[in-house]
N, C-alpha and C positions, 0 to 999 in steps of 0.2 A: 504494500500500500504506500502510495507516495505521501510525502509530508504535506502537500497542499490540499489533499482530500480529507475531509473529516471522516471518522469511523462511521460505519452504518449504524443507524439507530434501530433498535428493535428489541423484542423480548427474548429472542433466541440467542443472545450472546452469553458467553460464559459457560460454566460446566452444565452438562446435561445428564439427567438421570433416567433410568428405565423405570416404568411405573411401579414395579414391585419395591424397588429401593426407595422411590419417592414416597410411597405409602408408608413404608417402615419408618422413615425419618419423620414423616408427618405425625404418625402415631406416637413415636418416642417423645417428640417435642410437645405434643398436646395432651399427653396422658391417655392415649387410646380413644380419643373422642370420635374418630371417624372409622366406620367399618370399611372393609376391603371392597365390598360390593358397591357401597355408596361412592367411594373414590373412583372406581372403574366406570360407574354410571356417569359421574361428572366428566370423565375423560371422553366417553363415547358421545355425550351430548354437547360437548364443547364448552361446558362451564369452566373447565380447567384447561388452560392453553397447553397444547402439546404440538410436537413437530413429528411428522411421519417421514422416515427415511427408509425407502423400500418397504419392507413389511414390519420394520421395527418402529416403535413409538418412543419418543423421548420428551421429557419435561424439563424445561430450564430450571436451574437452581433458584433463580430469582422468583419464579412462580411459586415454588414450594415455600420460600421465605414469606411471601405475601399471604399464602394460605395459613401458615402458622400464626402470623400476626392477626389475621381475621378471626381465627378460631380462639385464640387467647383473649381477644377483645370481646368475644361473644357475638360477633357479627354473623349474619347469614351468608352463605356462599351462593349468591345470585349474581352471576356475572352477565 
């Protein structure tokens, strides 16, 4: 990337997690507040942002951090 071009803005920058690891981290940080089926339903409905690469699904780390903050604040996950 050249010095005169700004970095691309977007949610998909930074570390990416597979859904199973993202759900485990989310549960560990929120005290198990979200069931596995609910998390996967959010992914399939688009309520939680994810990136599909081929047949694999990835979730940006920043999205998981936002979910943790929302859960700990008691907010609903209606994106």
